[in-house]
MIBAKOL-394818 format. One line per field, with one value per atom (N, C-alpha, C, O, CB): residue number from 1; residue in one letter; x, y, z. Coordinates in nm, 4 decimals. Each point is the difference from the previous one (the first is absolute). Glycine has a CB too. Layout:
n = [NUM, ...]
res = [A, ...]
X = [X, ...]
Y = [Y, ...]
Z = [Z, ...]
***
This chain:
n = [1, 1, 1, 1, 1, 2, 2, 2, 2, 2, 3, 3, 3, 3, 3, 4, 4, 4, 4, 4, 5, 5, 5, 5, 5, 6, 6, 6, 6, 6, 7, 7, 7, 7, 7, 8, 8, 8, 8, 8, 9, 9, 9, 9, 9, 10, 10, 10, 10, 10, 11, 11, 11, 11, 11, 12, 12, 12, 12, 12, 13, 13, 13, 13, 13, 14, 14, 14, 14, 14, 15, 15, 15, 15, 15, 16, 16, 16, 16, 16, 17, 17, 17, 17, 17, 18, 18, 18, 18, 18, 19, 19, 19, 19, 19, 20, 20, 20, 20, 20, 21, 21, 21, 21, 21, 22, 22, 22, 22, 22, 23, 23, 23, 23, 23, 24, 24, 24, 24, 24, 25, 25, 25, 25, 25, 26, 26, 26, 26, 26, 27, 27, 27, 27, 27, 28, 28, 28, 28, 28, 29, 29, 29, 29, 29, 30, 30, 30, 30, 30, 31, 31, 31, 31, 31, 32, 32, 32, 32, 32, 33, 33, 33, 33, 33, 34, 34, 34, 34, 34, 35, 35, 35, 35, 35, 36, 36, 36, 36, 36, 37, 37, 37, 37, 37, 38, 38, 38, 38, 38, 39, 39, 39, 39, 39, 40, 40, 40, 40, 40, 41, 41, 41, 41, 41, 42, 42, 42, 42, 42, 43, 43, 43, 43, 43, 44, 44, 44, 44, 44, 45, 45, 45, 45, 45, 46, 46, 46, 46, 46, 47, 47, 47, 47, 47, 48, 48, 48, 48, 48, 49, 49, 49, 49, 49, 50, 50, 50, 50, 50, 51, 51, 51, 51, 51, 52, 52, 52, 52, 52, 53, 53, 53, 53, 53, 54, 54, 54, 54, 54, 55, 55, 55, 55, 55, 56, 56, 56, 56, 56, 57, 57, 57, 57, 57, 58, 58, 58, 58, 58, 59, 59, 59, 59, 59, 60, 60, 60, 60, 60, 61, 61, 61, 61, 61, 62, 62, 62, 62, 62, 63, 63, 63, 63, 63, 64, 64, 64, 64, 64, 65, 65, 65, 65, 65, 66, 66, 66, 66, 66, 67, 67, 67, 67, 67, 68, 68, 68, 68, 68, 69, 69, 69, 69, 69, 70, 70, 70, 70, 70, 71, 71, 71, 71, 71, 72, 72, 72, 72, 72, 73, 73, 73, 73, 73, 74, 74, 74, 74, 74, 75, 75, 75, 75, 75, 76, 76, 76, 76, 76, 77, 77, 77, 77, 77, 78, 78, 78, 78, 78, 79, 79, 79, 79, 79, 80, 80, 80, 80, 80, 81, 81, 81, 81, 81, 82, 82, 82, 82, 82, 83, 83, 83, 83, 83, 84, 84, 84, 84, 84, 85, 85, 85, 85, 85, 86, 86, 86, 86, 86, 87, 87, 87, 87, 87, 88, 88, 88, 88, 88]
res = [M, M, M, M, M, N, N, N, N, N, P, P, P, P, P, P, P, P, P, P, D, D, D, D, D, D, D, D, D, D, F, F, F, F, F, K, K, K, K, K, S, S, S, S, S, V, V, V, V, V, P, P, P, P, P, S, S, S, S, S, R, R, R, R, R, S, S, S, S, S, E, E, E, E, E, P, P, P, P, P, L, L, L, L, L, G, G, G, G, G, S, S, S, S, S, G, G, G, G, G, R, R, R, R, R, A, A, A, A, A, L, L, L, L, L, R, R, R, R, R, L, L, L, L, L, Q, Q, Q, Q, Q, A, A, A, A, A, Y, Y, Y, Y, Y, G, G, G, G, G, G, G, G, G, G, T, T, T, T, T, E, E, E, E, E, S, S, S, S, S, L, L, L, L, L, K, K, K, K, K, V, V, V, V, V, D, D, D, D, D, W, W, W, W, W, V, V, V, V, V, S, S, S, S, S, A, A, A, A, A, R, R, R, R, R, E, E, E, E, E, P, P, P, P, P, G, G, G, G, G, P, P, P, P, P, D, D, D, D, D, Q, Q, Q, Q, Q, V, V, V, V, V, L, L, L, L, L, V, V, V, V, V, Q, Q, Q, Q, Q, V, V, V, V, V, K, K, K, K, K, A, A, A, A, A, A, A, A, A, A, G, G, G, G, G, V, V, V, V, V, N, N, N, N, N, G, G, G, G, G, I, I, I, I, I, D, D, D, D, D, W, W, W, W, W, K, K, K, K, K, I, I, I, I, I, R, R, R, R, R, E, E, E, E, E, G, G, G, G, G, Y, Y, Y, Y, Y, V, V, V, V, V, R, R, R, R, R, D, D, D, D, D, K, K, K, K, K, F, F, F, F, F, K, K, K, K, K, L, L, L, L, L, S, S, S, S, S, L, L, L, L, L, P, P, P, P, P, A, A, A, A, A, T, T, T, T, T, F, F, F, F, F, G, G, G, G, G, I, I, I, I, I, E, E, E, E, E, M, M, M, M, M, A, A, A, A, A, G, G, G, G, G]
X = [0.0877, -0.0888, 0.0899, 0.0875, -0.2876, 0.1709, 0.0802, -0.0713, -0.1228, 0.2097, -0.0180, -0.0742, -0.0528, 0.0482, 0.0835, -0.2641, -0.0479, 0.1021, 0.1005, -0.3183, 0.1722, 0.0744, 0.0396, 0.1069, -0.2193, 0.0259, 0.0174, 0.0667, 0.0048, -0.2361, 0.2781, 0.0577, 0.1317, 0.0807, -0.1766, 0.1051, 0.1302, 0.0464, -0.0715, 0.0078, 0.1881, 0.0792, -0.0334, -0.0200, 0.2419, -0.2249, -0.0054, 0.1262, 0.0696, -0.2804, 0.2531, 0.1409, 0.0208, -0.0885, 0.0969, 0.1096, 0.0364, 0.0284, 0.0692, 0.0183, -0.1360, 0.0299, 0.0225, -0.0597, -0.0807, 0.2191, 0.0194, -0.1049, -0.0555, 0.2614, -0.2375, -0.1287, 0.0779, 0.1085, -0.3513, 0.1805, 0.0535, -0.0298, -0.0993, 0.0550, 0.1377, -0.0168, -0.1409, -0.0481, 0.2878, -0.3069, -0.1232, -0.1249, -0.1172, 0.2314, -0.0641, -0.1014, 0.0525, 0.1202, -0.2078, 0.0041, 0.0479, -0.1040, -0.1120, 0.2948, -0.1543, -0.1079, -0.0555, 0.0702, 0.0314, -0.2140, -0.0801, -0.0971, -0.0628, 0.0670, 0.0051, -0.1017, -0.1226, -0.0004, 0.1703, -0.2691, -0.1272, -0.1232, -0.0227, 0.1233, -0.1864, -0.1218, -0.0984, -0.0370, 0.0867, -0.0999, -0.1232, -0.1421, -0.0966, 0.2427, -0.1520, -0.1142, 0.0411, 0.1119, -0.2610, 0.0561, 0.0314, -0.0219, -0.0906, -0.0068, 0.2061, -0.0059, 0.1353, 0.0822, -0.2621, 0.1984, 0.1317, 0.1042, -0.0209, -0.1050, 0.2371, 0.1136, -0.0484, 0.0551, 0.1027, -0.2574, -0.0500, -0.0416, -0.0114, -0.0756, 0.0671, -0.0624, 0.1244, -0.0190, -0.2109, 0.3582, 0.1104, 0.0492, -0.0177, 0.0759, 0.0092, 0.0333, 0.1345, 0.0071, -0.2566, 0.3551, 0.1097, -0.0362, -0.0316, 0.2000, -0.1660, -0.0355, 0.1302, 0.0775, -0.3275, 0.2680, 0.0881, -0.0710, -0.1092, 0.2473, -0.0820, -0.0646, 0.0947, 0.1178, -0.2531, 0.0913, 0.0782, 0.0065, -0.0987, 0.0303, 0.1937, 0.0241, -0.1000, -0.0289, 0.3086, -0.3151, -0.0516, 0.1003, 0.1067, -0.3004, 0.1703, 0.0947, 0.0182, -0.0937, 0.0320, 0.1924, 0.0039, -0.0473, 0.0209, 0.1748, -0.2568, -0.0484, 0.1091, 0.1110, -0.3435, 0.2141, 0.0866, 0.0473, -0.0750, -0.0302, 0.2272, 0.0735, -0.0204, 0.0009, -0.0329, 0.0141, 0.0143, 0.1245, 0.0593, -0.3292, 0.2963, 0.0986, -0.0515, -0.0955, 0.2905, -0.1384, -0.0369, 0.1160, 0.1122, -0.2312, 0.0954, 0.1092, -0.0102, -0.1087, 0.1141, 0.1064, -0.0020, 0.0141, 0.1069, -0.0150, -0.1993, -0.0125, 0.0538, -0.0141, -0.1986, 0.2719, 0.0548, -0.0918, -0.0234, 0.2611, -0.2825, -0.0816, -0.0873, 0.0451, 0.1136, -0.2967, -0.0847, -0.0701, -0.0326, 0.0225, -0.0160, -0.0606, -0.1484, -0.0556, 0.2692, -0.2677, -0.1607, 0.0134, 0.0745, -0.1830, 0.0375, 0.0048, -0.1336, -0.0913, 0.2586, -0.1673, -0.1421, -0.1267, -0.1014, 0.2271, -0.1222, -0.1185, -0.0407, -0.1205, 0.1822, 0.0160, -0.0229, -0.0809, -0.0912, 0.3079, -0.1957, -0.0753, -0.1241, -0.0839, 0.2737, -0.2131, -0.1239, -0.0970, -0.1228, 0.2557, -0.0656, -0.0783, -0.0402, -0.1139, 0.2445, -0.0566, -0.0337, -0.1230, -0.0939, 0.3476, -0.2489, -0.0995, -0.1261, -0.1042, 0.2780, -0.1724, -0.1097, -0.0386, -0.1007, 0.0488, 0.1567, -0.0327, 0.0187, -0.0434, 0.1345, -0.0428, 0.0106, -0.0566, 0.0566, 0.1648, -0.3263, -0.0457, -0.0537, 0.0017, -0.0339, -0.0213, -0.0674, 0.1071, -0.0225, -0.1444, 0.2761, 0.0985, 0.0988, 0.0668, -0.0884, 0.0243, 0.1031, -0.1003, -0.0233, 0.2587, -0.2832, -0.1049, 0.0806, 0.0602, -0.2496, 0.1933, 0.0843, -0.0981, -0.1164, 0.2980, -0.1214, -0.0665, 0.0853, 0.1216, -0.1974, -0.0058, 0.0775, -0.0051, -0.0981, 0.0339, 0.1837, 0.1053, 0.0941, 0.0154, -0.0204, 0.0505, 0.1018, 0.1208, 0.0138, -0.1591, 0.2610, 0.1300, 0.0601, -0.0133, 0.0484, 0.0314, 0.0667, 0.1485, 0.0506, -0.2240, 0.2437, 0.1476, 0.0320, 0.0098, 0.0219, -0.0172, 0.0623, 0.1223, 0.0614, -0.2733, 0.2672, 0.1246, 0.0891, -0.0282, -0.0565, 0.1903, 0.0665, 0.1559, 0.0496, -0.2607, 0.2812, 0.1596, 0.0560, -0.0485, 0.0802, 0.0569, 0.0405, 0.1381, 0.0527, -0.2562]
Y = [-0.1154, 0.1123, 0.1235, 0.0152, -0.1416, 0.2104, 0.1349, 0.1253, 0.0076, -0.0942, 0.1760, 0.1216, 0.0636, -0.0016, 0.0332, 0.0448, 0.0913, 0.1193, 0.0443, -0.0955, 0.0889, 0.0971, 0.1212, 0.0571, -0.1386, 0.1214, 0.1371, -0.0437, 0.0796, 0.0485, -0.2540, -0.0307, 0.0932, 0.0166, -0.2743, 0.3158, 0.0644, -0.0757, -0.0501, 0.3091, -0.2482, -0.0524, 0.1254, 0.1132, -0.2689, 0.1158, 0.0951, 0.0321, -0.0902, 0.0266, 0.1939, 0.0398, -0.0262, 0.0271, 0.1467, -0.2281, -0.0180, 0.1289, 0.0882, -0.3024, 0.2271, 0.1284, -0.0305, -0.0943, 0.2310, -0.0651, -0.0248, 0.0249, 0.1091, -0.0604, -0.1661, 0.0096, -0.0614, -0.0580, 0.0026, 0.0757, -0.0483, -0.1538, -0.0447, 0.2768, -0.3127, -0.1203, -0.0392, 0.0636, -0.0585, -0.1081, -0.0344, 0.0352, -0.0331, 0.0763, 0.0287, 0.0303, -0.0426, -0.0184, 0.2145, -0.2101, -0.0175, -0.0066, 0.0404, -0.1433, 0.0479, -0.0147, -0.1279, -0.0875, 0.2410, -0.1853, -0.1171, 0.0090, 0.0981, -0.1087, -0.1061, -0.0196, -0.0455, -0.1015, 0.0356, 0.1388, -0.0291, -0.0063, 0.0868, 0.0142, -0.2123, -0.0258, 0.0852, -0.0145, -0.2112, 0.3140, 0.0877, -0.0709, 0.0185, 0.2009, -0.2966, -0.0726, -0.1182, -0.0053, 0.2162, -0.3008, -0.1344, 0.0694, 0.0768, -0.2977, 0.1723, 0.0440, -0.0163, -0.0847, 0.2421, -0.0766, 0.0001, 0.0973, 0.0451, -0.0957, 0.0772, 0.0738, 0.1242, 0.0472, -0.1511, 0.1707, 0.1341, 0.0048, 0.1051, -0.0725, -0.1583, -0.0063, -0.0078, -0.0148, -0.1153, 0.1405, 0.0050, 0.1402, 0.0807, -0.3087, 0.2655, 0.1143, -0.0096, -0.0817, 0.1635, 0.0064, -0.0021, 0.0990, 0.1148, -0.1752, 0.0228, 0.0667, 0.0207, -0.0938, 0.0029, 0.2189, -0.0195, -0.0469, 0.0464, 0.1237, -0.2572, -0.0587, 0.0078, 0.0313, -0.1933, 0.1369, -0.0140, -0.1400, -0.0732, 0.2936, -0.2631, -0.1351, -0.0198, 0.0916, -0.0952, -0.1195, -0.0280, -0.0275, -0.0430, -0.0381, 0.1035, -0.0344, -0.1651, -0.0781, 0.3110, -0.2665, -0.1574, -0.0474, 0.0623, -0.0711, -0.0989, -0.0593, -0.0792, 0.0109, -0.0177, -0.0847, -0.0924, -0.0930, -0.0519, 0.0792, -0.0508, -0.0974, 0.0493, -0.0830, -0.1184, 0.3234, 0.0493, 0.1063, 0.0458, -0.0786, 0.0617, 0.1015, 0.0931, -0.0353, -0.1220, 0.2617, 0.1207, -0.0089, 0.0391, 0.1349, -0.2235, -0.0056, 0.1253, 0.0509, -0.3132, 0.3055, 0.1002, -0.0583, -0.0488, 0.2041, -0.1489, -0.0733, 0.0997, 0.1207, -0.2663, 0.1000, 0.0603, -0.0339, 0.0865, -0.0971, -0.1020, -0.0341, -0.1143, -0.1000, 0.1959, -0.0896, -0.0979, -0.0540, 0.0822, 0.0086, -0.1945, -0.0790, -0.0166, -0.0136, -0.1201, 0.1355, -0.0443, -0.1088, -0.0002, 0.2074, -0.3262, -0.1242, -0.0183, 0.0825, -0.1791, -0.0352, -0.0310, -0.0011, 0.0401, -0.1484, 0.0583, -0.0060, 0.1464, 0.0248, -0.2526, 0.3178, 0.1393, 0.0554, 0.0770, -0.0545, -0.0520, 0.0347, -0.0661, 0.0527, 0.0075, -0.1732, -0.0848, 0.0568, -0.0074, -0.2313, 0.2887, 0.0650, 0.1322, 0.0384, -0.1543, 0.1859, 0.1433, -0.0140, 0.0795, -0.0017, -0.1755, -0.0200, -0.0494, 0.0109, -0.0550, -0.0185, -0.0359, -0.1526, -0.0538, 0.2883, -0.2936, -0.1592, -0.0758, -0.1151, 0.1192, 0.0289, -0.0916, 0.0905, -0.0153, -0.1344, 0.2343, 0.0636, -0.0775, 0.0333, 0.1327, -0.2794, -0.0968, -0.0366, 0.0108, -0.1100, 0.0588, -0.0536, 0.1053, -0.0238, -0.1847, 0.3173, 0.1161, 0.1206, 0.0875, -0.1520, 0.0622, 0.1065, 0.1115, -0.0095, -0.1513, 0.2737, 0.1240, 0.1109, 0.0094, -0.0718, 0.1442, 0.1397, 0.0799, -0.0146, -0.0142, 0.1236, 0.0776, 0.1544, 0.0434, -0.2146, 0.2493, -0.0378, -0.1350, -0.0174, 0.2940, -0.3476, -0.1096, 0.0323, 0.0767, -0.2346, 0.1044, 0.0310, -0.1500, -0.1062, 0.3395, -0.2092, -0.1201, -0.0007, 0.1024, -0.1016, -0.0995, 0.0002, -0.0699, 0.0695, 0.1561, -0.3488, -0.0615, -0.0698, -0.0495, 0.0268, 0.0084, -0.0360, 0.1108, 0.1009, -0.2741, 0.1668, 0.1238, -0.0300, -0.1108, 0.2115, 0.0222, -0.0178, 0.1338, 0.1073, -0.2822, 0.1672, 0.1335, 0.0023, 0.0945, -0.0808]
Z = [0.0016, -0.0082, 0.0080, 0.0853, 0.0206, -0.2000, -0.0129, 0.0752, -0.0048, -0.2330, 0.3009, 0.0501, -0.1043, -0.1133, 0.2925, -0.1347, -0.1022, -0.0710, 0.0555, 0.0835, -0.2635, -0.0698, 0.0785, -0.0214, -0.1694, 0.2824, 0.0825, 0.1471, 0.0938, -0.2159, 0.1295, 0.1322, 0.0140, -0.0915, 0.0902, 0.1293, 0.0243, 0.1478, 0.0869, -0.2260, 0.1323, 0.1347, 0.0890, -0.0439, -0.0643, 0.2461, 0.0903, 0.0546, 0.0467, -0.0086, -0.0383, 0.0444, 0.1416, 0.0812, -0.2477, 0.2035, 0.1359, 0.0812, -0.0508, -0.0275, 0.1959, 0.0680, 0.1477, 0.0518, -0.2185, 0.2319, 0.1510, 0.0784, 0.0137, -0.0363, 0.0825, 0.1175, 0.1361, -0.0032, -0.1814, 0.2777, 0.1341, -0.0021, -0.0573, 0.1931, -0.0686, 0.0222, 0.0530, 0.0938, -0.0680, -0.0834, 0.0596, -0.1026, 0.0185, 0.2237, -0.3504, -0.1095, -0.1352, -0.0190, 0.1492, -0.2149, -0.1276, -0.0927, 0.0311, 0.0517, -0.2137, -0.1037, 0.0026, 0.0508, -0.1893, 0.0945, 0.0022, -0.1466, -0.0399, 0.3375, -0.3527, -0.1150, 0.0717, 0.0696, -0.2583, 0.1717, 0.0606, -0.0868, -0.0842, 0.2685, -0.1618, -0.0803, 0.0475, 0.1165, -0.1601, -0.0275, 0.0456, -0.0316, 0.0741, -0.1231, -0.0586, -0.0282, -0.0952, -0.0510, 0.0855, -0.0541, -0.0873, -0.1452, -0.0323, 0.2108, -0.2577, -0.1327, -0.0751, 0.0349, 0.0395, -0.1743, -0.0707, 0.0734, 0.1126, -0.3406, 0.1542, 0.0533, 0.0460, 0.0995, -0.2430, 0.0862, 0.0413, 0.1585, 0.0631, -0.3150, 0.3034, 0.1413, 0.0993, 0.1207, -0.2009, 0.0258, 0.0877, 0.0161, -0.0913, 0.0276, 0.1864, 0.0197, 0.0904, 0.0918, -0.1283, 0.0050, 0.0847, 0.1181, -0.0312, -0.1655, 0.3351, 0.0989, 0.1057, 0.0186, -0.0703, 0.1184, 0.1246, 0.1117, 0.0331, -0.1024, 0.1264, 0.1285, 0.1215, -0.0171, -0.1267, 0.2536, 0.1299, 0.0385, -0.0068, 0.0845, -0.0334, 0.0376, 0.1477, 0.0771, -0.2017, 0.1359, 0.1429, 0.0800, -0.0439, -0.0229, 0.1997, 0.0942, 0.0147, 0.0164, 0.1019, -0.1270, 0.0163, 0.1364, 0.1041, -0.2605, 0.1480, 0.1238, 0.0584, -0.0522, -0.0274, 0.1976, 0.0553, -0.0958, -0.0827, 0.2831, -0.1928, -0.0942, -0.1377, -0.0908, 0.2399, -0.1749, -0.1430, -0.0086, 0.0976, -0.1386, -0.0936, -0.0163, -0.1157, -0.0692, 0.1541, -0.1023, -0.1017, -0.1069, 0.0321, 0.1546, -0.3110, -0.0948, -0.0951, -0.0274, 0.0406, -0.0584, -0.0834, -0.1483, -0.0365, 0.2251, -0.2699, -0.1337, -0.1056, 0.0192, 0.0518, -0.1779, -0.1069, -0.1252, -0.0844, 0.1951, -0.1187, -0.0997, 0.0212, 0.0557, -0.1820, 0.0815, 0.0182, -0.1129, -0.0857, 0.2834, -0.2139, -0.1261, 0.0158, 0.1089, -0.1424, -0.0718, -0.0324, -0.0663, -0.0980, 0.0765, 0.0613, -0.0675, -0.0670, 0.0002, 0.1619, -0.2257, -0.0574, 0.0603, -0.0571, -0.0465, 0.2308, 0.0767, 0.0247, -0.0057, 0.1138, -0.0841, 0.0278, -0.1183, 0.0302, 0.1095, -0.2797, -0.0968, -0.0201, -0.0730, -0.0051, 0.1359, -0.0232, 0.1244, -0.0025, -0.1134, 0.2099, 0.1231, -0.0484, 0.0267, 0.1630, -0.2533, -0.0610, -0.0939, 0.0049, -0.0003, -0.0845, -0.1018, 0.0587, -0.0646, -0.0977, 0.2998, 0.0523, -0.0125, 0.0459, -0.0864, -0.0336, -0.0311, 0.1345, -0.0050, -0.2517, 0.3630, 0.1003, 0.1413, 0.1083, -0.2444, 0.1215, 0.1168, 0.0980, 0.1185, -0.2437, 0.0794, 0.0973, 0.1013, 0.1206, -0.2962, 0.1311, 0.0899, 0.0624, 0.1007, -0.2370, 0.0728, 0.0621, 0.0316, -0.0834, -0.0703, 0.2596, 0.0397, 0.0505, 0.1070, -0.0441, -0.1410, 0.0257, 0.0472, -0.0390, -0.1445, 0.2712, 0.0409, -0.0913, -0.0119, 0.2763, -0.3348, -0.1004, 0.0566, 0.0603, -0.2766, 0.1890, -0.0810, 0.0744, 0.1209, -0.2194, 0.0054, 0.0342, -0.0367, -0.0953, 0.0750, 0.0907, -0.0522, -0.0445, 0.0609, 0.1025, -0.2823, -0.0674, 0.0246, 0.0459, -0.2259, 0.1558, 0.0069, 0.1385, 0.1011, -0.2504, 0.1535, 0.1185, -0.0298, 0.0945, 0.0002, -0.2394, -0.0294, 0.0036, -0.0647, -0.0567, 0.1899, 0.0204, 0.0070, 0.0208, 0.1041, -0.1468, 0.0279, 0.0542, -0.0357, -0.1620, 0.2724, 0.0782, 0.0190, 0.0586, 0.0635]
***
């Protein structure tokens, strides 16, 4: 799947640790339903750590979720955040 013709990458900018960009699903549908938002990280719970992520992937199941094909199995509260495959 290729990005839409009007796709533009989001430039990096300096933000405090604990915030970052997230690809968020606003509604079920095509690529127009995705938006890059600035979000705050949640406080880590017991036995959890906060990781600084340099890149995150969106995989095949994410696209099926976006299109609504598997909404019976993956019940989301919208907007929902994609990208659990990461590197840092």
